[in-house]
C-alpha positions as CSV (number, residue, x, y, z in Angstrom):
1,M,-13.2,48.9,33.5
2,R,-12.5,45.5,34.1
3,E,-10.5,44.9,37.1
4,K,-6.9,44.0,36.5
5,K,-6.0,40.2,37.9
6,N,-2.8,39.5,38.9
7,I,-1.1,36.0,39.9
8,L,1.1,34.9,42.9
9,M,3.2,31.8,41.5
10,I,5.7,30.0,43.9
11,A,8.3,27.3,43.0
12,G,11.2,26.6,45.1
13,E,13.5,24.5,43.3
14,A,15.2,23.7,39.8
15,S,12.5,22.0,38.2
16,G,9.4,24.1,39.6
17,D,11.3,26.8,38.0
18,L,11.4,25.1,35.0
19,H,7.6,23.9,34.9
20,G,6.6,27.4,36.4
21,A,8.5,29.4,33.3
22,N,6.3,27.5,30.7
23,L,3.4,27.9,32.8
24,I,4.1,31.6,32.6
25,Y,4.4,31.3,28.9
26,A,0.9,29.5,29.0
27,L,-0.9,32.0,30.9
28,K,0.8,34.8,29.0
29,S,-0.6,33.5,26.0
30,L,-4.2,32.4,27.3
31,M,-4.3,36.3,29.4
32,P,-2.1,38.3,28.0
33,E,-3.1,41.1,30.5
34,V,-2.2,39.5,33.5
35,D,0.6,40.1,35.6
36,I,2.4,37.2,37.5
37,L,4.7,37.6,40.3
38,G,6.1,36.0,43.2
39,I,9.3,33.2,43.7
40,G,11.1,31.5,41.1
41,G,14.4,30.9,39.5
42,P,16.2,32.4,36.1
43,R,13.5,30.7,33.9
44,M,10.5,32.1,35.5
45,R,12.3,35.7,35.8
46,R,13.0,35.0,31.9
47,A,9.4,34.2,30.9
48,G,8.1,37.6,32.4
49,L,7.9,36.9,36.7
50,K,7.7,40.2,38.6
51,S,10.3,38.2,41.2
52,I,9.5,38.9,45.1
53,Y,12.7,36.9,46.3
54,P,15.2,34.4,43.9
55,T,14.5,30.6,44.3
56,E,18.1,29.8,44.5
57,K,18.6,31.0,47.7
58,L,15.5,28.6,48.8
59,S,16.4,25.5,47.1
60,V,17.2,22.7,50.0
61,V,16.5,19.0,50.4
62,G,16.4,17.2,53.8
63,I,15.1,18.5,57.4
64,T,18.4,19.5,58.5
65,E,19.5,21.2,55.5
66,V,16.4,23.7,55.9
67,I,17.7,24.8,59.5
68,G,20.4,26.7,57.3
69,H,18.5,28.5,55.4
70,L,15.7,29.5,57.7
71,R,16.8,33.4,57.6
72,D,16.0,33.1,53.9
73,I,12.9,31.4,54.2
74,W,11.7,34.2,56.8
75,L,13.1,36.8,54.6
76,A,11.0,35.2,51.8
77,R,7.8,34.8,53.6
78,K,7.9,38.5,54.8
79,R,7.8,39.6,51.4
80,I,5.3,37.2,50.5
81,K,3.1,39.0,53.3
82,T,3.8,42.2,52.1
83,T,2.5,42.0,48.7
84,F,-0.8,40.0,50.3
85,N,-1.4,43.6,52.0
86,T,0.1,45.6,48.8
87,S,-1.1,44.2,45.8
88,P,-3.4,41.4,46.9
89,P,-3.5,38.4,44.4
90,S,-6.1,37.2,42.3
91,L,-5.1,33.5,42.5
92,F,-2.0,31.9,44.1
93,I,-0.7,29.1,42.0
94,P,2.1,27.4,44.1
95,I,4.4,24.7,42.3
96,D,5.6,21.8,44.6
97,Y,7.6,22.8,47.8
98,P,5.1,21.8,50.1
99,D,6.4,23.5,53.4
100,F,6.6,26.8,51.8
101,N,3.7,27.2,49.7
102,L,1.4,25.4,52.4
103,H,1.8,28.0,54.6
104,I,1.2,30.6,52.1
105,A,-2.2,29.0,50.9
106,K,-2.9,29.3,55.0
107,I,-2.5,33.2,54.3
108,A,-4.2,32.8,50.9
109,K,-7.3,31.1,52.0
110,E,-7.6,33.9,54.7
111,N,-7.9,36.5,52.7
112,G,-10.4,34.6,50.1
113,I,-8.2,34.0,47.7
114,P,-8.2,30.8,45.4
115,V,-5.6,28.3,45.5
116,L,-4.5,25.9,42.5
117,Y,-2.0,23.9,43.8
118,Y,0.4,22.8,40.4
119,I,2.6,19.6,41.1
120,S,1.5,18.1,44.4
121,P,3.4,17.6,46.9
122,Q,4.6,14.0,47.6
123,V,2.3,13.6,50.7
124,W,1.5,10.0,49.0
125,A,4.7,8.8,49.9
126,W,5.2,10.6,53.2
127,R,3.5,12.5,56.0
128,R,-0.1,11.7,54.5
129,S,-1.4,13.6,57.3
130,R,-0.8,16.9,55.0
131,V,-3.4,15.5,52.6
132,K,-6.0,17.2,55.3
133,K,-4.3,20.6,55.0
134,I,-4.4,20.4,51.4
135,A,-8.0,19.5,51.3
136,N,-9.2,22.7,53.5
137,L,-6.3,25.4,52.0
138,V,-6.6,24.4,48.2
139,D,-9.2,24.8,45.7
140,E,-8.1,22.8,42.9
141,M,-5.1,20.3,42.4
142,A,-3.1,20.2,39.3
143,V,-1.4,16.6,39.3
144,I,0.8,15.0,37.2
145,L,1.5,11.6,38.0
146,P,-1.4,9.3,37.3
147,F,-1.8,7.6,40.6
148,E,-1.9,10.9,42.6
149,K,-5.7,11.7,40.9
150,R,-6.7,8.3,42.3
151,F,-5.5,9.4,45.6
152,Y,-6.7,13.0,45.9
153,K,-10.2,11.3,44.8
154,K,-10.1,9.2,48.3
155,Y,-9.8,12.6,50.0
156,N,-12.4,14.5,48.1
157,V,-10.4,17.1,46.9
158,K,-11.0,18.5,43.2
159,V,-8.5,17.4,41.2
160,N,-7.4,17.3,37.6
161,F,-4.8,14.9,36.1
162,V,-2.9,17.0,33.3
163,G,-0.2,14.8,32.2
164,H,3.2,15.6,32.9
165,P,5.0,18.9,32.0
166,L,8.3,17.0,30.8
167,L,6.7,15.8,27.7
168,D,6.3,19.1,26.7
169,I,9.8,19.7,27.0
170,I,11.2,16.0,25.9
171,P,10.9,15.5,22.2
172,E,9.8,11.6,21.8
173,P,12.6,9.6,20.8
174,K,12.6,8.6,16.8
175,N,14.6,5.6,17.5
176,V,15.4,4.1,20.6
177,S,18.3,1.9,19.6
178,Q,20.4,5.3,18.6
179,P,24.2,5.0,18.4
180,T,25.8,5.8,22.3
181,R,28.7,7.5,21.3
182,L,29.2,11.0,22.3
183,L,32.0,12.8,20.9
184,M,33.9,15.5,23.5
185,P,36.7,17.0,23.3
186,E,38.6,15.6,26.0
187,H,37.4,12.1,25.1
188,S,37.8,12.4,21.5
189,D,38.4,8.9,20.9
190,G,34.7,7.8,21.4
191,G,33.5,4.9,23.6
192,Q,30.2,4.1,25.3
193,V,29.2,6.5,27.6
194,I,28.0,6.7,30.7
195,G,25.4,9.6,32.5
196,L,26.0,11.4,36.1
197,M,23.3,13.2,36.9
198,P,23.5,14.0,40.6
199,G,20.9,16.4,41.1
200,S,20.3,20.2,41.0
201,R,20.7,21.1,44.6
202,L,24.2,21.7,46.5
203,S,23.3,19.8,49.2
204,E,22.5,16.4,47.4
205,V,25.3,16.9,44.6
206,K,27.8,16.9,47.6
207,R,26.7,13.8,48.9
208,I,25.8,11.6,45.6
209,L,28.3,12.8,43.1
210,P,31.3,11.4,45.0
211,I,29.5,8.0,44.9
212,M,29.0,8.3,41.2
213,I,32.6,9.6,40.4
214,E,33.8,6.9,42.7
215,T,31.7,4.5,40.8
216,S,33.1,5.5,37.5
217,K,37.2,4.7,38.8
218,I,35.6,1.0,39.5
219,L,34.1,0.8,36.2
220,R,37.1,2.0,34.3
221,Q,39.5,-0.2,36.1
222,K,37.6,-3.0,34.3
223,R,36.4,-1.3,31.1
224,P,38.7,1.4,30.3
225,D,37.4,1.9,27.0
226,L,34.0,3.5,29.2
227,R,33.3,7.1,28.9
228,F,31.9,9.4,31.6
229,A,29.7,12.6,31.0
230,L,27.8,14.9,33.7
231,P,25.0,17.2,32.4
232,V,25.3,20.1,34.4
233,A,21.7,21.4,36.0
234,P,21.1,25.6,35.4
235,T,21.2,25.8,39.3
236,L,25.4,24.5,39.6
237,D,28.1,26.2,38.7
238,I,30.8,24.4,36.6
239,Q,33.8,26.0,37.9
240,W,32.9,25.0,41.6
241,L,32.3,21.5,40.7
242,K,35.7,21.3,39.3
243,K,37.1,22.8,42.4
244,K,35.0,20.6,44.7
245,F,35.2,17.1,42.9
246,D,38.0,15.0,40.7
247,L,36.5,15.5,37.7
248,S,39.7,15.3,35.6
249,K,38.4,11.9,33.6
250,I,34.6,13.4,33.1
251,A,33.1,15.6,30.8
252,L,30.9,18.4,31.9
253,L,28.4,19.3,29.4
254,K,26.4,22.5,30.4
255,E,23.9,22.9,27.0
256,N,22.0,20.0,25.3
257,N,21.4,17.6,28.5
258,Y,18.7,16.0,26.9
259,Q,20.8,15.1,23.9
260,A,23.5,14.1,26.1
261,M,21.2,11.9,28.1
262,R,20.3,10.1,24.8
263,R,23.2,8.9,23.4
264,C,24.8,7.7,27.1
265,L,24.1,4.1,27.3
266,F,22.5,4.2,30.7
267,L,22.5,6.7,33.5
268,L,23.6,6.9,37.2
269,V,20.9,9.3,38.6
270,A,19.7,10.8,42.0
271,S,16.1,10.2,42.5
272,G,13.8,13.1,41.5
273,T,12.8,14.7,38.2
274,A,15.8,13.0,36.5
275,T,14.3,9.6,37.1
276,L,11.2,10.8,35.0
277,E,13.6,12.7,32.0
278,A,15.5,9.5,32.1
279,A,12.0,7.4,31.7
280,I,10.8,9.8,29.0
281,L,13.8,9.4,26.8
282,L,13.4,5.9,27.4
283,K,17.2,5.8,28.6
284,P,18.0,3.2,31.4
285,F,19.2,4.2,34.4
286,I,20.0,3.2,38.0
287,I,18.8,5.5,40.9
288,I,21.3,6.6,44.1
289,Y,20.5,8.5,46.6
290,R,21.4,9.5,50.1
291,L,20.3,12.2,52.9
292,S,22.1,13.2,55.7
293,V,22.1,10.8,58.7
294,L,20.3,13.2,60.8
295,S,17.4,13.4,57.8
296,Y,17.2,9.9,56.9
297,F,16.7,9.0,60.3
298,L,14.0,11.6,60.9
299,G,12.6,10.7,57.3
300,K,12.4,7.1,58.1
301,R,10.1,7.6,61.0
302,L,7.7,9.4,58.6
303,V,8.0,7.5,55.5
304,D,6.5,4.1,54.7
305,I,6.9,3.5,50.8
306,P,8.1,0.6,48.8
307,Y,10.2,2.9,46.1
308,I,12.1,5.8,45.9
309,G,12.1,6.2,42.1
310,L,9.2,7.7,40.6
311,V,9.3,5.8,37.6
312,N,9.0,2.8,39.9
313,W,5.9,4.5,41.7
314,V,4.1,4.9,38.2
315,A,5.1,1.8,36.9
316,E,3.7,0.1,40.1
317,K,6.6,-2.5,40.3
318,K,10.3,-2.1,40.7
319,I,11.5,-1.9,37.0
320,I,14.6,0.6,37.9
321,P,17.4,-0.3,40.8
322,E,17.8,1.5,43.3
323,F,20.2,2.3,46.2
324,L,19.5,4.1,49.2
325,Q,21.5,5.7,52.2
326,N,23.8,2.8,53.2
327,E,23.3,0.5,50.3
328,A,24.4,3.9,48.1
329,R,28.3,2.9,48.2
330,P,30.5,2.9,45.0
331,E,30.8,-1.1,44.6
332,N,27.0,-1.8,44.5
333,V,26.3,0.3,42.1
334,A,29.2,-0.4,40.1
335,E,28.1,-4.4,40.4
336,A,24.6,-3.1,39.2
337,A,26.2,-1.3,36.1
338,F,28.5,-3.8,35.1
339,S,24.9,-6.2,34.9
340,L,23.4,-3.7,32.6
341,L,26.7,-3.3,30.8
342,E,26.9,-7.0,29.9
343,N,23.3,-7.8,29.5
344,S,22.2,-6.2,26.5
345,E,18.7,-7.7,27.2
346,K,18.3,-6.2,30.5
347,L,18.6,-3.0,28.8
348,R,16.0,-3.6,26.2
349,Q,13.7,-4.9,29.0
350,I,14.1,-1.6,30.9
351,K,13.2,0.2,27.5
352,E,9.9,-1.7,26.8
353,S,9.2,-0.9,30.3
354,L,9.8,2.6,30.5
355,K,7.4,2.7,27.2
356,V,4.7,2.0,29.4
357,V,5.9,4.6,32.2
358,R,5.8,7.2,29.4
359,K,2.7,6.3,28.2
360,R,1.1,6.4,31.6
361,L,2.6,10.2,32.1
362,G,-0.2,11.6,29.3
363,T,0.1,13.8,26.5
364,P,1.9,16.8,26.2
365,G,-0.1,20.2,26.8
366,A,0.5,20.1,30.8
367,S,1.1,23.8,30.9
368,Q,-2.2,25.3,28.8
369,R,-4.4,22.7,30.7
370,V,-3.2,24.5,34.0
371,A,-3.5,27.8,32.3
372,Q,-7.0,27.0,31.3
373,L,-7.6,26.1,34.8
374,A,-6.4,29.4,36.1
375,K,-8.6,31.1,33.5
376,N,-11.5,29.5,34.7
377,I,-11.1,30.3,38.2
378,L,-10.8,34.2,37.6
379,E,-13.4,34.0,35.1
380,I,-11.6,35.8,32.3
């Protein structure tokens, strides 16, 4: 009788939970008999993950923010180590979340368990020395950004570009000049809509959403007809948002976020996965990002990059405006937003550049390709 295989999978953020869930479905389709356990969010649990610890308690950003979650990180590591002793996995698939996952990859390596890393840490952007650790601990990288394959090949790491998993989730726009009016109960008179996407983590929302709200007020003073919509990430609670922020003039949308994004004229977006979502939708946007003062000070010493937005990285030039840290002030963002509102040609040029970015992200089927790589490693 063939020994039953089990896969350990760990995702530490909302985007990792989304891609992890789709990978679980692909793995189950290809290898129905395989058990999948680990750390994930609600989507991964619904897909069939046997949860060891919830992602929701680990989702933090910035160096200083980690300090407040040390107990959760310690407990999660302890449970993973127990799992290695009680039911050792046949394969470990870490999904991004590098500081935690590379620690677990070391344990896997020590126990002779292969590691297939899905969604690379951004070692090409900061703390590049980590690539040596990856080369020693990881058997194969499954990367989702085109330039990452070139990067890892330079360090002799076995790597496959599998395409971006968002291409499986977001349908290709049939018509890029769709209506930019989104009818919402509280704004039934219509009007051009600007989308606000402050991120999925509480810590970044607390810093970035106030900037977006103040920006919306400046814009509304000059253009009272403008409407604002906030597609709420699944990790955020609408009641908490309403209690914490003045959202009386902003529509909160919990469902059909991609449809809402598509209907906006353009978006204000926190740097991260949402920038690629906007790019795939061919939706112009402005990037806003702010870390805590200490995280920014420490990070600045470790980071030497030309752009903060992934879309600009993929484009290999600055096609999207970026406002980072002290530059991320409402008046600056509002000025950039007005330049888009008043210049339809600029919006058209951005959309054309986003078409190039979308093409470079590959073709649909990332989850299936990673599942096949896993099957090859397991030799099922």
